[in-house]
A tleap script that builds the chain and sets N, CA, C and O, in Angstrom:
source leaprc.protein.ff14SB
mol = sequence {
  NMET ALA ASN THR LYS SER ALA ALA LYS ARG
  ALA GLU LEU ILE ARG LYS ARG THR LEU ARG
  ASN LYS SER ILE LYS SER ALA VAL LYS THR
  ALA ILE LYS LYS PHE GLU GLN VAL LEU GLY
  SER GLY ASN VAL GLU GLU ALA ARG LEU LYS
  LEU LYS GLY ALA ILE VAL ALA LEU ASP LYS
  ALA VAL THR LYS GLY VAL LEU HIE LYS ASN
  THR ALA SER ARG LYS LYS SER ARG LEU ALA
  ARG LYS PHE ASN LYS LEU THR CGLY
}
set mol.1.N position { 25.133 -13.678 -13.474 }
set mol.1.CA position { 25.885 -13.010 -15.159 }
set mol.1.C position { 24.947 -13.256 -15.844 }
set mol.1.O position { 24.299 -14.302 -15.806 }
set mol.2.N position { 24.734 -12.204 -16.645 }
set mol.2.CA position { 23.594 -12.224 -17.771 }
set mol.2.C position { 24.408 -12.566 -18.955 }
set mol.2.O position { 25.581 -12.364 -18.640 }
set mol.3.N position { 24.314 -13.077 -20.423 }
set mol.3.CA position { 25.404 -13.517 -20.758 }
set mol.3.C position { 25.037 -12.892 -22.341 }
set mol.3.O position { 25.774 -13.098 -23.305 }
set mol.4.N position { 23.830 -12.138 -22.408 }
set mol.4.CA position { 23.799 -11.130 -24.032 }
set mol.4.C position { 23.923 -9.844 -22.959 }
set mol.4.O position { 23.993 -9.860 -21.731 }
set mol.5.N position { 23.924 -8.803 -23.842 }
set mol.5.CA position { 23.435 -7.772 -23.676 }
set mol.5.C position { 21.877 -7.402 -23.470 }
set mol.5.O position { 21.467 -6.682 -22.559 }
set mol.6.N position { 21.328 -7.817 -24.148 }
set mol.6.CA position { 19.309 -7.609 -24.109 }
set mol.6.C position { 19.290 -8.380 -22.551 }
set mol.6.O position { 18.627 -7.843 -21.664 }
set mol.7.N position { 19.960 -9.515 -22.295 }
set mol.7.CA position { 19.624 -10.014 -20.717 }
set mol.7.C position { 19.948 -8.630 -19.238 }
set mol.7.O position { 19.444 -8.022 -18.294 }
set mol.8.N position { 20.804 -8.785 -19.811 }
set mol.8.CA position { 21.895 -7.759 -18.984 }
set mol.8.C position { 20.743 -6.394 -18.851 }
set mol.8.O position { 20.316 -5.922 -17.797 }
set mol.9.N position { 20.414 -5.958 -20.226 }
set mol.9.CA position { 19.533 -5.372 -19.772 }
set mol.9.C position { 17.838 -5.590 -18.980 }
set mol.9.O position { 17.344 -4.739 -18.241 }
set mol.10.N position { 17.297 -6.648 -19.276 }
set mol.10.CA position { 16.460 -7.008 -18.596 }
set mol.10.C position { 16.985 -6.738 -17.433 }
set mol.10.O position { 16.648 -5.645 -16.979 }
set mol.11.N position { 17.885 -7.528 -16.629 }
set mol.11.CA position { 18.170 -7.238 -15.581 }
set mol.11.C position { 18.115 -6.269 -14.590 }
set mol.11.O position { 17.716 -6.283 -13.425 }
set mol.12.N position { 18.674 -5.302 -15.411 }
set mol.12.CA position { 18.970 -4.324 -14.450 }
set mol.12.C position { 17.096 -2.933 -14.513 }
set mol.12.O position { 16.902 -1.900 -13.872 }
set mol.13.N position { 16.270 -3.573 -15.455 }
set mol.13.CA position { 15.403 -2.615 -15.656 }
set mol.13.C position { 14.003 -3.520 -14.464 }
set mol.13.O position { 12.937 -2.964 -14.203 }
set mol.14.N position { 14.448 -5.158 -13.843 }
set mol.14.CA position { 14.417 -5.660 -13.223 }
set mol.14.C position { 14.738 -5.476 -12.329 }
set mol.14.O position { 14.026 -6.045 -11.502 }
set mol.15.N position { 15.791 -4.737 -11.752 }
set mol.15.CA position { 16.436 -4.538 -10.146 }
set mol.15.C position { 15.463 -3.472 -10.360 }
set mol.15.O position { 14.380 -3.579 -9.785 }
set mol.16.N position { 15.727 -2.285 -11.231 }
set mol.16.CA position { 15.040 -0.872 -10.942 }
set mol.16.C position { 13.277 -0.932 -10.543 }
set mol.16.O position { 12.834 -0.064 -9.791 }
set mol.17.N position { 12.215 -2.167 -11.186 }
set mol.17.CA position { 11.059 -1.943 -11.261 }
set mol.17.C position { 10.912 -2.313 -9.274 }
set mol.17.O position { 10.305 -1.787 -8.342 }
set mol.18.N position { 12.021 -3.699 -9.464 }
set mol.18.CA position { 11.552 -3.994 -7.892 }
set mol.18.C position { 12.001 -3.166 -6.966 }
set mol.18.O position { 11.255 -3.252 -5.991 }
set mol.19.N position { 13.036 -2.242 -6.750 }
set mol.19.CA position { 13.497 -1.193 -5.986 }
set mol.19.C position { 11.637 0.125 -6.368 }
set mol.19.O position { 11.067 0.949 -5.653 }
set mol.20.N position { 11.453 -0.225 -7.358 }
set mol.20.CA position { 10.015 0.936 -7.300 }
set mol.20.C position { 8.990 0.287 -6.531 }
set mol.20.O position { 8.554 1.055 -5.673 }
set mol.21.N position { 8.437 -0.858 -6.519 }
set mol.21.CA position { 7.750 -2.223 -6.181 }
set mol.21.C position { 7.998 -1.729 -4.698 }
set mol.21.O position { 7.279 -1.011 -4.003 }
set mol.22.N position { 8.907 -2.166 -4.482 }
set mol.22.CA position { 9.253 -2.423 -2.672 }
set mol.22.C position { 8.882 -1.103 -2.181 }
set mol.22.O position { 7.974 -0.797 -1.409 }
set mol.23.N position { 9.772 -0.359 -2.782 }
set mol.23.CA position { 9.147 1.240 -2.403 }
set mol.23.C position { 7.285 1.282 -1.527 }
set mol.23.O position { 6.798 1.173 -0.401 }
set mol.24.N position { 6.829 1.517 -2.994 }
set mol.24.CA position { 5.531 1.519 -2.885 }
set mol.24.C position { 4.842 0.517 -1.865 }
set mol.24.O position { 3.881 0.728 -1.126 }
set mol.25.N position { 5.527 -0.520 -2.015 }
set mol.25.CA position { 4.387 -1.389 -0.909 }
set mol.25.C position { 4.797 -0.898 0.187 }
set mol.25.O position { 3.983 -1.096 1.089 }
set mol.26.N position { 5.839 -0.263 0.548 }
set mol.26.CA position { 6.451 0.055 1.636 }
set mol.26.C position { 5.620 1.397 2.429 }
set mol.26.O position { 5.795 1.385 3.648 }
set mol.27.N position { 5.132 2.039 2.138 }
set mol.27.CA position { 4.250 3.326 1.956 }
set mol.27.C position { 3.068 2.784 2.107 }
set mol.27.O position { 2.646 3.290 3.146 }
set mol.28.N position { 2.405 2.179 1.767 }
set mol.28.CA position { 1.172 0.923 1.740 }
set mol.28.C position { 1.027 0.493 2.794 }
set mol.28.O position { -0.080 0.180 3.231 }
set mol.29.N position { 2.310 0.362 3.559 }
set mol.29.CA position { 2.225 -0.387 4.705 }
set mol.29.C position { 2.495 0.503 5.939 }
set mol.29.O position { 2.174 0.178 7.082 }
set mol.30.N position { 3.123 1.674 5.599 }
set mol.30.CA position { 3.421 2.402 6.715 }
set mol.30.C position { 1.933 3.279 6.798 }
set mol.30.O position { 1.810 3.809 7.903 }
set mol.31.N position { 0.798 3.538 5.878 }
set mol.31.CA position { -0.286 4.121 5.551 }
set mol.31.C position { -1.279 3.248 6.513 }
set mol.31.O position { -2.301 3.694 7.035 }
set mol.32.N position { -0.841 2.084 6.628 }
set mol.32.CA position { -2.037 0.848 7.076 }
set mol.32.C position { -1.496 0.945 8.838 }
set mol.32.O position { -2.331 0.929 9.742 }
set mol.33.N position { -0.261 1.025 9.061 }
set mol.33.CA position { 0.062 1.179 10.153 }
set mol.33.C position { -0.375 2.627 11.308 }
set mol.33.O position { -0.910 2.590 12.416 }
set mol.34.N position { 0.146 3.894 10.436 }
set mol.34.CA position { -0.457 5.212 10.876 }
set mol.34.C position { -1.742 4.544 11.278 }
set mol.34.O position { -2.210 4.496 12.416 }
set mol.35.N position { -2.262 4.016 10.128 }
set mol.35.CA position { -4.559 4.532 10.653 }
set mol.35.C position { -4.394 3.524 12.194 }
set mol.35.O position { -4.899 4.009 13.207 }
set mol.36.N position { -3.648 2.076 12.312 }
set mol.36.CA position { -4.056 1.596 12.935 }
set mol.36.C position { -3.356 2.328 14.679 }
set mol.36.O position { -3.638 2.299 15.876 }
set mol.37.N position { -2.515 2.807 13.917 }
set mol.37.CA position { -2.186 3.542 15.731 }
set mol.37.C position { -3.093 4.636 16.727 }
set mol.37.O position { -3.317 4.791 17.928 }
set mol.38.N position { -3.505 5.366 15.245 }
set mol.38.CA position { -4.011 6.290 15.720 }
set mol.38.C position { -5.460 5.962 15.715 }
set mol.38.O position { -6.252 6.859 16.005 }
set mol.39.N position { -5.991 4.503 15.348 }
set mol.39.CA position { -7.982 4.132 15.895 }
set mol.39.C position { -7.324 3.432 17.522 }
set mol.39.O position { -8.118 3.041 18.377 }
set mol.40.N position { -5.836 3.369 17.730 }
set mol.40.CA position { -5.865 3.016 18.996 }
set mol.40.C position { -6.056 3.549 20.128 }
set mol.40.O position { -6.269 3.180 21.283 }
set mol.41.N position { -5.878 4.956 19.284 }
set mol.41.CA position { -5.965 5.879 20.406 }
set mol.41.C position { -6.951 5.902 20.953 }
set mol.41.O position { -7.230 5.747 22.141 }
set mol.42.N position { -7.954 6.245 19.465 }
set mol.42.CA position { -9.273 6.374 19.877 }
set mol.42.C position { -9.851 8.198 19.472 }
set mol.42.O position { -10.578 9.120 19.839 }
set mol.43.N position { -9.131 7.873 18.734 }
set mol.43.CA position { -8.666 10.013 17.596 }
set mol.43.C position { -9.921 9.418 16.666 }
set mol.43.O position { -9.572 8.469 15.964 }
set mol.44.N position { -11.026 9.731 16.568 }
set mol.44.CA position { -12.301 9.598 15.550 }
set mol.44.C position { -11.876 10.342 14.490 }
set mol.44.O position { -11.972 9.883 13.352 }
set mol.45.N position { -11.295 11.720 14.752 }
set mol.45.CA position { -11.445 12.816 13.717 }
set mol.45.C position { -10.072 12.061 12.550 }
set mol.45.O position { -10.029 11.790 11.350 }
set mol.46.N position { -9.157 11.956 13.656 }
set mol.46.CA position { -7.794 11.807 12.983 }
set mol.46.C position { -7.937 10.399 12.454 }
set mol.46.O position { -7.666 9.866 11.378 }
set mol.47.N position { -8.148 10.232 12.914 }
set mol.47.CA position { -8.326 7.938 12.174 }
set mol.47.C position { -9.520 7.639 10.854 }
set mol.47.O position { -9.867 6.537 10.429 }
set mol.48.N position { -9.833 8.548 10.548 }
set mol.48.CA position { -10.747 8.994 9.758 }
set mol.48.C position { -10.001 9.443 8.644 }
set mol.48.O position { -10.408 9.137 7.523 }
set mol.49.N position { -8.908 10.165 8.780 }
set mol.49.CA position { -7.908 10.683 7.516 }
set mol.49.C position { -6.743 9.750 7.318 }
set mol.49.O position { -6.261 9.394 6.243 }
set mol.50.N position { -6.321 9.368 8.692 }
set mol.50.CA position { -5.574 8.656 7.975 }
set mol.50.C position { -6.313 6.711 7.181 }
set mol.50.O position { -5.720 5.963 6.404 }
set mol.51.N position { -7.702 6.525 7.815 }
set mol.51.CA position { -8.395 5.771 6.195 }
set mol.51.C position { -8.649 6.306 5.323 }
set mol.51.O position { -8.962 5.666 4.319 }
set mol.52.N position { -8.636 7.353 5.309 }
set mol.52.CA position { -8.642 8.076 3.640 }
set mol.52.C position { -6.763 8.253 3.108 }
set mol.52.O position { -6.351 7.994 1.977 }
set mol.53.N position { -6.273 8.535 3.776 }
set mol.53.CA position { -4.988 8.409 3.296 }
set mol.53.C position { -4.036 7.012 3.496 }
set mol.53.O position { -2.829 7.216 3.370 }
set mol.54.N position { -4.450 5.616 3.793 }
set mol.54.CA position { -4.694 4.234 3.686 }
set mol.54.C position { -5.281 3.843 2.566 }
set mol.54.O position { -4.770 2.852 2.044 }
set mol.55.N position { -6.358 4.393 1.939 }
set mol.55.CA position { -7.153 4.020 0.937 }
set mol.55.C position { -6.213 4.515 -0.297 }
set mol.55.O position { -5.815 3.797 -1.215 }
set mol.56.N position { -5.967 5.784 -0.132 }
set mol.56.CA position { -5.599 6.718 -1.250 }
set mol.56.C position { -4.179 5.686 -1.638 }
set mol.56.O position { -3.919 5.268 -2.766 }
set mol.57.N position { -3.386 5.425 -0.394 }
set mol.57.CA position { -1.918 4.648 -1.644 }
set mol.57.C position { -2.382 3.586 -1.436 }
set mol.57.O position { -1.773 2.748 -2.100 }
set mol.58.N position { -3.195 3.139 -0.823 }
set mol.58.CA position { -3.963 1.131 -1.913 }
set mol.58.C position { -3.784 1.600 -2.761 }
set mol.58.O position { -2.649 1.327 -3.150 }
set mol.59.N position { -4.430 2.428 -3.573 }
set mol.59.CA position { -5.571 2.687 -4.969 }
set mol.59.C position { -4.177 3.449 -5.891 }
set mol.59.O position { -4.104 3.580 -7.113 }
set mol.60.N position { -3.273 3.825 -4.961 }
set mol.60.CA position { -2.597 4.124 -6.363 }
set mol.60.C position { -0.784 3.091 -6.812 }
set mol.60.O position { -0.085 3.200 -7.819 }
set mol.61.N position { -0.581 2.172 -5.540 }
set mol.61.CA position { -0.284 0.738 -5.337 }
set mol.61.C position { -1.071 -0.011 -6.824 }
set mol.61.O position { -0.455 -0.480 -7.780 }
set mol.62.N position { -2.678 0.058 -6.652 }
set mol.62.CA position { -3.105 -0.336 -7.901 }
set mol.62.C position { -2.501 -0.116 -9.203 }
set mol.62.O position { -1.674 -0.696 -9.906 }
set mol.63.N position { -3.285 1.038 -9.276 }
set mol.63.CA position { -2.482 1.797 -10.715 }
set mol.63.C position { -1.497 2.074 -11.334 }
set mol.63.O position { -1.329 2.425 -12.502 }
set mol.64.N position { -0.179 1.741 -9.699 }
set mol.64.CA position { 1.168 1.449 -10.128 }
set mol.64.C position { 1.152 -0.185 -11.096 }
set mol.64.O position { 1.985 -0.479 -11.952 }
set mol.65.N position { 0.100 -0.965 -10.705 }
set mol.65.CA position { 0.462 -2.433 -10.653 }
set mol.65.C position { 1.577 -3.388 -9.888 }
set mol.65.O position { 2.363 -4.293 -10.167 }
set mol.66.N position { 1.180 -2.676 -8.837 }
set mol.66.CA position { 1.965 -3.418 -7.364 }
set mol.66.C position { 1.221 -4.407 -7.122 }
set mol.66.O position { 1.257 -5.582 -7.488 }
set mol.67.N position { 0.171 -3.510 -6.111 }
set mol.67.CA position { -1.582 -4.602 -6.338 }
set mol.67.C position { -2.274 -4.830 -7.145 }
set mol.67.O position { -2.457 -4.169 -8.167 }
set mol.68.N position { -2.825 -5.896 -6.795 }
set mol.68.CA position { -4.151 -6.758 -7.679 }
set mol.68.C position { -5.281 -5.738 -7.092 }
set mol.68.O position { -5.181 -5.090 -6.050 }
set mol.69.N position { -5.991 -5.744 -7.680 }
set mol.69.CA position { -7.285 -4.718 -7.491 }
set mol.69.C position { -7.966 -5.705 -5.779 }
set mol.69.O position { -8.183 -5.166 -4.694 }
set mol.70.N position { -8.092 -6.789 -6.031 }
set mol.70.CA position { -8.905 -7.770 -5.447 }
set mol.70.C position { -7.617 -7.547 -4.308 }
set mol.70.O position { -8.142 -6.831 -3.455 }
set mol.71.N position { -6.734 -7.707 -4.041 }
set mol.71.CA position { -5.674 -7.606 -2.830 }
set mol.71.C position { -6.062 -6.056 -2.317 }
set mol.71.O position { -6.611 -6.000 -1.217 }
set mol.72.N position { -5.846 -4.917 -2.953 }
set mol.72.CA position { -6.692 -3.778 -2.471 }
set mol.72.C position { -8.295 -3.187 -2.071 }
set mol.72.O position { -8.743 -2.238 -1.428 }
set mol.73.N position { -8.589 -3.790 -2.481 }
set mol.73.CA position { -10.473 -4.018 -2.446 }
set mol.73.C position { -10.700 -4.576 -0.957 }
set mol.73.O position { -11.451 -4.009 -0.165 }
set mol.74.N position { -9.978 -5.747 -0.652 }
set mol.74.CA position { -9.991 -6.408 0.910 }
set mol.74.C position { -9.263 -5.870 2.033 }
set mol.74.O position { -9.690 -5.903 3.187 }
set mol.75.N position { -8.137 -5.364 1.673 }
set mol.75.CA position { -7.675 -4.819 2.523 }
set mol.75.C position { -8.627 -2.928 2.982 }
set mol.75.O position { -8.722 -2.416 4.098 }
set mol.76.N position { -9.054 -2.477 1.875 }
set mol.76.CA position { -10.064 -1.423 2.431 }
set mol.76.C position { -11.052 -1.796 3.344 }
set mol.76.O position { -11.080 -1.432 4.520 }
set mol.77.N position { -12.037 -2.681 2.674 }
set mol.77.CA position { -12.551 -3.266 3.252 }
set mol.77.C position { -12.449 -3.561 5.278 }
set mol.77.O position { -13.140 -3.165 6.217 }
set mol.78.N position { -11.581 -4.177 5.199 }
set mol.78.CA position { -10.759 -4.485 6.617 }
set mol.78.C position { -10.581 -3.449 7.514 }
set mol.78.O position { -11.039 -3.719 8.625 }
set mol.79.N position { -9.996 -2.190 7.402 }
set mol.79.CA position { -9.705 -1.235 7.733 }
set mol.79.C position { -11.143 -0.222 8.099 }
set mol.79.O position { -11.205 0.497 9.096 }
set mol.80.N position { -12.101 -0.334 7.200 }
set mol.80.CA position { -12.749 0.818 6.888 }
set mol.80.C position { -14.114 -0.687 8.197 }
set mol.80.O position { -15.179 -0.207 8.585 }
set mol.81.N position { -13.788 -2.215 8.608 }
set mol.81.CA position { -14.579 -2.777 9.542 }
set mol.81.C position { -13.527 -2.097 10.658 }
set mol.81.O position { -13.929 -1.750 11.769 }
set mol.82.N position { -13.091 -2.050 10.524 }
set mol.82.CA position { -11.905 -1.520 11.897 }
set mol.82.C position { -12.274 -0.797 12.797 }
set mol.82.O position { -12.456 -0.978 14.001 }
set mol.83.N position { -12.449 0.680 11.638 }
set mol.83.CA position { -12.829 2.375 11.364 }
set mol.83.C position { -14.316 2.063 12.326 }
set mol.83.O position { -14.390 2.334 13.524 }
set mol.84.N position { -15.209 1.570 11.682 }
set mol.84.CA position { -16.745 1.497 12.165 }
set mol.84.C position { -16.699 0.964 13.288 }
set mol.84.O position { -17.012 1.603 14.292 }
set mol.85.N position { -16.343 -0.174 13.332 }
set mol.85.CA position { -15.991 -1.077 15.026 }
set mol.85.C position { -15.823 0.447 16.775 }
set mol.85.O position { -16.098 0.651 17.958 }
set mol.86.N position { -15.016 1.141 15.238 }
set mol.86.CA position { -14.601 2.922 16.793 }
set mol.86.C position { -15.444 3.116 16.748 }
set mol.86.O position { -16.156 3.270 17.740 }
set mol.87.N position { -15.953 3.246 15.157 }
set mol.87.CA position { -17.157 4.699 15.079 }
set mol.87.C position { -18.530 4.569 15.817 }
set mol.87.O position { -19.038 5.443 16.519 }
set mol.88.N position { -19.103 3.193 15.510 }
set mol.88.CA position { -19.850 2.918 16.142 }
set mol.88.C position { -21.011 1.482 16.307 }
set mol.88.O position { -21.832 1.454 17.224 }
savepdb mol mol.pdb
quit
């Protein structure tokens, strides 16, 4: 329990930010999972669309400060490599 009014406000702010960050991370993970599922089915065009969606989700997470830019870059690179294995 917070001892001061300002500490209580900070605790509430942290709670709100945690919920927001969790939501964004979940959206990123979902986008990546959807891409990998389509990748497994072998549908190239749909996989391309899902890859774009996953990249957009990763970029949004970076702009919102949820993921570090290098982490997002690494994930995008790995997804692109998986996609390239399927296509060529």
